[in-house]
C-alpha positions as CSV (number, residue, x, y, z in Angstrom):
1,M,-2.0,26.1,-4.2
2,I,-5.2,25.4,-6.0
3,M,-5.4,21.7,-7.0
4,V,-8.3,20.4,-9.2
5,T,-9.2,17.4,-11.2
6,T,-10.7,19.5,-14.0
7,P,-8.6,20.6,-17.0
8,S,-9.1,24.3,-16.3
9,L,-9.9,26.7,-13.5
10,E,-13.3,28.3,-13.9
11,G,-13.1,32.1,-14.2
12,K,-9.3,32.1,-14.3
13,K,-7.1,32.6,-17.3
14,I,-4.2,30.2,-17.5
15,K,-1.1,32.2,-18.6
16,K,1.4,29.3,-18.7
17,Y,1.5,25.5,-18.6
18,L,4.6,24.6,-16.7
19,G,4.6,20.8,-17.1
20,M,3.6,17.6,-15.5
21,V,4.1,17.1,-11.8
22,S,3.7,14.0,-9.7
23,G,3.9,12.7,-6.1
24,E,4.0,9.2,-4.8
25,A,3.6,7.6,-1.4
26,I,4.1,4.0,-0.5
27,L,3.2,3.1,3.1
28,G,3.4,-0.2,4.8
29,A,0.5,-1.6,6.9
30,N,1.7,-3.7,9.9
31,I,0.8,-7.3,10.4
32,I,-1.9,-6.5,13.1
33,K,-3.7,-4.1,10.8
34,D,-3.5,-6.8,8.1
35,I,-5.0,-9.4,10.3
36,F,-7.9,-7.2,11.5
37,A,-8.5,-6.0,7.9
38,G,-8.7,-9.6,6.8
39,I,-11.3,-10.4,9.5
40,R,-13.3,-7.4,8.5
41,D,-13.2,-8.5,4.9
42,I,-14.7,-11.9,5.9
43,V,-17.4,-10.6,8.2
44,G,-18.0,-7.3,6.4
45,G,-17.6,-3.7,7.5
46,R,-15.0,-1.1,6.9
47,S,-11.3,-1.2,7.8
48,A,-10.6,2.1,9.7
49,A,-6.9,1.3,9.9
50,Y,-6.6,1.0,6.1
51,E,-8.8,4.0,5.5
52,R,-6.5,6.1,7.7
53,E,-3.4,4.8,5.9
54,L,-4.9,5.5,2.5
55,R,-5.9,9.1,3.5
56,R,-2.4,9.6,4.8
57,A,-0.8,8.3,1.6
58,K,-3.1,10.5,-0.5
59,E,-2.0,13.6,1.6
60,I,1.6,12.8,1.2
61,A,1.4,12.2,-2.6
62,L,-0.6,15.5,-3.1
63,N,1.7,17.5,-0.9
64,E,4.8,16.1,-2.8
65,M,3.1,17.0,-6.1
66,A,2.3,20.5,-4.8
67,E,5.9,21.1,-3.7
68,S,7.2,20.1,-7.1
69,A,4.7,22.6,-8.7
70,R,5.8,25.4,-6.4
71,E,9.4,24.8,-7.3
72,M,8.4,25.3,-11.0
73,G,6.7,28.6,-10.2
74,A,3.1,27.3,-10.4
75,N,0.2,28.6,-8.4
76,A,-2.2,25.8,-9.3
77,I,-2.3,22.2,-10.6
78,V,-5.0,21.1,-13.0
79,G,-6.1,17.7,-14.4
80,I,-5.1,15.8,-11.2
81,D,-5.4,12.0,-11.4
82,L,-5.0,9.8,-8.3
83,D,-4.1,6.1,-8.6
84,Y,-4.3,3.6,-5.8
85,E,-2.6,0.2,-5.6
86,T,-1.9,-2.4,-3.0
87,I,1.4,-4.3,-3.2
88,N,1.3,-7.8,-1.6
89,L,4.7,-8.7,-0.3
90,G,3.6,-12.1,1.2
91,S,4.4,-11.0,4.8
92,G,2.2,-7.9,4.5
93,N,0.7,-5.3,2.2
94,M,2.0,-1.9,1.0
95,L,-0.4,0.9,0.0
96,M,0.7,3.0,-2.9
97,V,-0.9,6.3,-4.1
98,S,0.4,8.3,-7.0
99,A,-0.8,11.8,-7.9
100,N,-0.2,13.3,-11.3
101,G,-1.3,16.7,-12.8
102,T,-0.3,19.7,-14.8
103,A,1.4,22.6,-13.1
104,I,0.1,26.0,-14.3
105,Y,0.4,29.7,-13.6
106,Y,-2.9,31.5,-13.8
107,E,-3.7,35.2,-13.6
108,E,-5.0,36.2,-10.2
């Protein structure tokens, strides 16, 4: 499955637009990760734990979107947009990633 952020595939002829597809992932970060991330925010530096969780959420959202596209008969997704959010629950944070794009069928 080819997945791109551009509205077309260079050198490929799109035969059919199959519709919008999406995928979402919401992952919780545990309290220990939250504490260490807070300390890193104060003293500077990167939060490896959050970066790993964010990458994992992105993978889940993209894979879910690709599966939806396959079910529609697509062989590519164009115009992909990724959105990232944090949800503060008071006792911890949730990471949310949503992926949206247009499922297409192109001539190979």
